[in-house]
N, C-alpha and C positions, 0 to 999 in steps of 0.2 A: 440420473440426469446426464445428458451429454456433456462431455468434458470440453474445455476450450480447445480449438485447433492449435496445432503447433505454430509457433511464430514464423517459421520459414514458409508456411503455407498461406500466410495472411497477406492480402493485398492491403498494404498499410499506407497511411499518410501521417505526417507530423505537422501540427500547427506551429506557426511562429508565435510562441507564447507571448512575447512582449507586445506584439501587435494586437493579439486577441484581447488583452487585458486593458486596453486604453479606455474602455467604456464609451466608445464613440458610436454606439448604437442605441436606439430607443426601444424601450420595452413597454411603453405606455399602452395600456389596454391588453397586454399579453400576460398569460399565466404560465408559470413553470412549476412543476411539482416533483418532489423527491420521495422515493420509497426507501426506507432504511432496511438494512439487514437486521438480523435478530439482536445485534448489540445495541440498537437504539441510537437516537440522535446525540445523546450525551455519553457515548462510549469512550471518550477521551482518546479516540483513535480515528479510523478512516471514515466512519459515518459522520462524526463530528466535523472532520475536515471537509467532507462533501457539503454539509449544510453551511459551513463557513463560506465556501466558494459561492454557493447559490445565493446566500443572504447578501453577500457583497455585490453580486450582480444585480440583485433587486434594488439595492441602494443606489448603484451607479446608473441604472437604466430606467428605473421607474416601473419595472415589471413586478407583478404580484407573484410572490414565491411562497410555497408552503410545503409541508412534509407529512407523510404518514409513517408511523413507526410500526415495524413488524416485531411481534413478540415470539413468533415461531414461523416455520415454513408454511404452516396452514394459512397464514395471513396473506401470502403473496398474491394468489389469484384474485382474491377479493379486493385487495389494494389496487391491483392493476386495473380491474373493472371500475373501481371508484375514480381512479385517476383519469381514465378514458372519458368517463362521464362528465368530468369537469371541463372538457375541451381544452386542456392545457396544450400550449404550443409545443412543449417538450416534456416528456416524462422520464425522469431519471430513476434507475434502480441501482442500489449500491451493494456490490458483492456478487461473486460468481455463482452462488447458489441459486440465483434467479435467472441464470443464463438461458435455460430451456424455456421457462415461462415467457420471458420477454421476446425470445425469438418467435414463439408461437403468436404472441400479441402482435408482432409486426406483420404477420400473415393475416390474422383475424381483423386487424384494424389498419388497413393500408393507408388511410388518410391521417393517421396519428404518427408522431415522431417520438422515438424512444432512444435512450442512451444508457449504457451500463458500464460500471467500473469493474475491472478485473475479468473481462471476458472478451474473446476475440472471435470474429466470425469470418467465414469465407463468403464470397459473393453469392454462391449458390444457396447458402442458408438464409439469406435475407433478400429474397427476390424483389421485394418492393423498395429496397434501398432506404428504408425508414428506420433502421436500427443501427446505432453507432456503438461499436465496441471501443473500449479504452483499456489499455494495458500499460504496465510500468516496468521499467528495467530495474526492479528492486534489488537485483543482484549487485548493481553498481553502488547504491548507497549502503547496502549491507557490507560490501567489500571495504568501504571506507571506515565504517564503525568497527568492523572486524580488525582492520589494521590498527586502529586506535587501541582496541582491547588488547591486541597482541603486544603492542609497545608499552602498555601501562600495567599489565598484570604483574603482580609480585609473586604469586604462587605458581604461575604457569598453567593454571586451570581456569578456563573460561567457559561458562555454561551457555546453552542455547535452548530456548523453549519456543516451539512453533505452535501454530493454531491447528488447522486441519490439513489433511493430506491432499492438497491440490497443487497443480503446476505453479500457480502464483506463489504459494507458500514455499515450495521447493526452491524457487528463485531466491527468496530471502535467506534460507538456510545455506544454500551452496555458496552464495556470495560472501556470507559471513565467515564460513569456515575457511574459504580461500584467503580472505583478508587477514584473518588471524594467523594462518600458517605462513603467509608472506612475511609477516612481521616477526613471528616466533615459530620456526619450523617444527619444534618439538612440543608445542603447546598441546595440552589435553583439552578436548572439547566435548564434555558430556552433553547430550542433546536428546530431545524427544518431542513428539507431538502431544499437545495437551488434549486434543480432541474437541476443543471448543473455543469460540471467540468471546464467550460471555460467562466465564467461570473463574472469578478471581480467587476463590478458595482453592481450586485446582492449581492455579498459577503459584499461589503462596506455598502449597504443599511441595511442589516440585522444587521451587527456589530454595526453600529451607533445606531440602535434601542435598541440593548441589552446594549451597554455602557450607553446610555441615561437612561435606566431603572435600572442602578446600578451595572451591571456586571463590574468586574475589570479584568477579564481574559476570553478570548474566545479561544476555540479550534476549528479550521476549518479543517475538513477532507473532502476537496472538490476540490482537484486538483488546477487548475488555478484560480478558484473562490476564493480561499483563499488569493490570492494576494490583493484583495479588503479589506479583514479583516485585513491584516497586515497594509495596508495604514490607515485604520480607527484607529487602535491601535496607530499608530504614531500621527495621528491627535488629538486624545483624550488623549494622554499620558497614555495609558493603556498597559496591557500585551496581547499578542497573543501567541498561541502555534502553532508551525509549524507542518508540516506533510510530510511524505515520505522521504524527504531528510532533512539535517540540514539546516533550513532556517534562521539561525541567521544572515547570511550575508546580508539578505534583510532589516533588521531593528535591528542592534546590541543592541540597547537600549530598544527594545520592544518585542523581542522574548524570552520568559521565558525559553522554552525548545522546542524540536520537537519530535514527535512520529516517529521514524525511521522505515520505511518499506524498507528493504534493497533489493529493486528490482535489484540494481546493482550487488549484490552478487549472486542472483538467476540467472540472465542472464549470468553472467560470468561462474558460475558452470555448468549450463546445456549446455552452448555452448562449454565449454571445454570437457564435456562428449561426445558431438556430434563429435568433432574433433578427439577424441580418439577412435571413432568407436562405441560408445554406440548408439543403434538404437532408444533409447528414449521410449516413451509410458508411461502410468500410470500418476499418479499425485504426485507431490512433495510438501511437507509441510515445510514451513520455519517459525521458531519460535525463542524464546529467546535462546533456547538450542543450535541451530546451526547457530547463528548469522544472523537470518533472520529478526528479529525485535529488536528494542532497543529504548533508549531515549538519547537525547543530553544534554550536560552540557556546551556547548560553551557559552562564555560570563560571566560565573561565577556568574549568577544571583541567583542560588539556594544555600541557606546556607548549610555548610558542614554537619550539623546535619541531615538535611532533606535528603541529598544525602545518608548518611549512612542508613537511614530508607528505602529509595528506593532500595538500593543495597541489603538489607536484604530481602525485598519483592521479588525482582528479583530472588535471590537465592532460595527462597521458591517456586516460580513458576516453576523454572527449575527442582527443586527436586520433584515436584508434591505435595508439601504440601499445596499449594494454587491452587485451580481450578478457573480460571477466567471465569466468564460467557461470552458467545459469542452470545447468541440470546435473543430476547425479552422474550421468555418463561423462560429462565434460570435466567435472572435478576429479573423478576417478582416473581420468586420463592423465591429469597433472599429479595427483597424489594417489597412486594405486593402492587400493585396499584400506585407505584411511577414513574415507567418508562412510560412516556407518549409522547415520541417523535412521532409526528403524521406521519402516512405513507404518502409517496409522492403520 
């Protein structure tokens, strides 16, 4: 499948999030449909966040909203055809693995409107301007939780477990490593790709190995696979860092913070734009500045002094005073030879 285009090549726009979420559009008589990635709508991660955003839009506007769950990649084409047949005003697909399919759907169904999470398009790839890409500056939220981990680790060993080897997942990893090393330059960060977004057993196996080797905090950016990391944190009485949504509710005594990827906000914003008559197209970028990413403080586990430090860093990122690395090349320029997350 074709990979997402590089951010520098994307003709992008950024919605004014606070305006888009006012709920001042009507969805009466309109249908919006969401197709999940293989993690399913209750993955406790980005699929769940997407459905939360679309559900809220339905409540606020009166639009009819529904979803189709994908169990494997084999479901994608059939789900897209089913969604098109419903005559939905907007069809969402969640996750970059459907990027090629939805780009083709935009060509095959020029009168239908589509949107996708974690995929970016150039204008040439969507000639009918009916496919909207949505990407997140997850390196920014990962940097913040990485800084927290670096400030709070006792052992100096902080683990990282990623999902699959995609550009979007590399952003998560690179930001985290950079944040940890900013706080604790000599920190050790064992890390690897789990190869799945829906394998809690694999997440638990890796986490147990890292905790056993001295890690006292692990950040899992791996969708449903991260559920196993959280269980291992509870089992070993260690810290885990959640991802996508605020995962504190899964283990209140063991979730230090969460790297928030506000898929719910993006789905709400772009859906509201569709209901208001915006034809879509292009690629939207969500970051700290427009409430697209953030970090969680639920549970009050982070000392007030560290929160003040993180808030100052957050303000500097928003102001452009700090440029967070997003790729392996960028972090290796800052920390030559240190970033060694093996490719999947």
